[in-house]
C-alpha positions, 0 to 999 in steps of 0.5 A: 523410577524415582520417588514420585512424591518427592519429585512432586514436592520439589517441583511444586515448591520450585513453582511456588517460589518463582518470581518471573515468567521466564523462570516459570517457563524454564521449569515447565520445559524442564519437567513437562517438555519432551526431554523433561523429567516427568515426561521421561518417567511417562516414557518408561511406562512402555517398558513396565509390566502390566501390574507396574503400569497399572500402579505407576500410570495413574500416579504419573498422570496425577503428578503431571496434571497437578504440576500443569495446574500449578504452573498455570496458577502461578502464571496467572498470579505473575501476570496479574502482579505485572499488570498491577505494577504497570497500572500503578506506574503508568497513571495519567495525571489529568490535571496536567496540560495536554501534550502538544500535537504530533509533528507527523502529517500525511504528505500532500502527494499521499493525500492526493492519491487517497482523493483520486482513489475515492473519486475513481472508486466512486465511478467503479474503478478498482486499484491495480499495481505493478513492479517499479522495475520493468522489462522492455516489452511491458514498458515500451513494446506492448504499448506500441512504442516503435524502435528508435523512439526517444523514450527508449534512449538514456536521456529519457529513461533509466536503464539497468545493466543487462543480465547476460544474454538479456535486454536491460531492465528499466525503471518504469517511465509510466504506470502504463505497464500495469495496464498491460499486465491487467489486460493480459490477466483479466477478461474485459470489462476492465475498469482500473486506476494504476497509481505509483512511482515513475522515473524519468531522467529530468530534474528542475523546479517542475520535474523530478527524476522520480515522481508520482502518476496515476493512470486510468483504463477502461476496456468494454464494448461500445466505449467511445470518446464521449465516455472518456470526456464525461469521465474526465470532466466529472473527475476534474469537478470532483477533485477541485470541488467545483460545480462546473468546469470549462474544458477542451480536448486538443489532438495530440500523439501518444503511441498507445492511444489513437485518437489521442488528446490532451485535456485543458481546463480554464483557470484564473490566477488570483495572487499566488493561487490558481482557481480551476474551472473558469477564467481567461487562460487554458492549462493542460492537465492530463493526457488521454485517448482511445486505446490503440488497437495494436495495444489491445492485440498485444494483450490478446484482446480483439479490438473489433469486439472491445474498445477502451480509453486511457488517461494519465495524471501527474499526481505531484502537479495536481497537488501543486495546483490544488494546494498551492505549492510552488516547487516540486523539489521540497516534496522529497527533502524530508523537511518537517516544517514544510510537511507540517505546513502542507500536510494533512491529518493522517486519520482523515479519509477522503470521500466524494460525499463527505469531502475530499480535503476536510 
């Protein structure tokens, strides 16, 4: 066994001379690591006689403890020196003018998502999410879309090339598959909103191939159209921050709801701006209806026991209406000037009581 005192002197001298944390860690590994010199000596204790162990054991333990403490002391000294250097170099001259405000801003679509989550969260809804790539069953069949429905064609929907022996996957055309997944995974009562990106084969001033949608679903006992109308009227008043709204529900057709209705609200145009709530014109704002019994059965829910309603909103269009943006396409053009003009402070948190768009 090497001379312990000499080894200790050499190691402690090396530790004291170290000028950076990386080299210090290399010494720690070389001496105290699994293959280190001191660790190697400790392993030799097992092959010694009892008398030798009684002599060498305490000496090796003392050396190991001393080296460990020396490494720790040197580490603290180096860290303090590094901190002092940073404090000296990173001083802020408070007499200088303030830095310009950051260029980044929260995109209006994300702001509206936050506002919708605040409004429906205040009504007791939770947020549910699902995959953007869906199978035919979740996107169409479970939602009562019949074979041959136009939405199943390539002029409406983006299809993937099918895997061998499988039906082709699709980019989801709505967030309704999240409703299906939720109803299959949870036992009623259910009250969720499903925000996210959706995809359709369309492109013009008011349509984009990828856009944003939020859908709502309520499944409980005794739910009826009156609950649906009250929920949506309260939503419109909260979102547009108005005291009252004149609304109507027109009969419509959706495969997944029966009866179905589109909701219109009165509005008035003043110059380039639109004021929602009252006026002389009607504007369609969302689709809704009572969940079709076939959809409930497909998800394993008895429609004789539970009823529900659902609704869907185009988030991009809501942002246009509320914040006066005339064209959807700049939403996706990464224009910093447009974002600075229409964007929001990212640290604000919308709330129903404190204001949505403060």
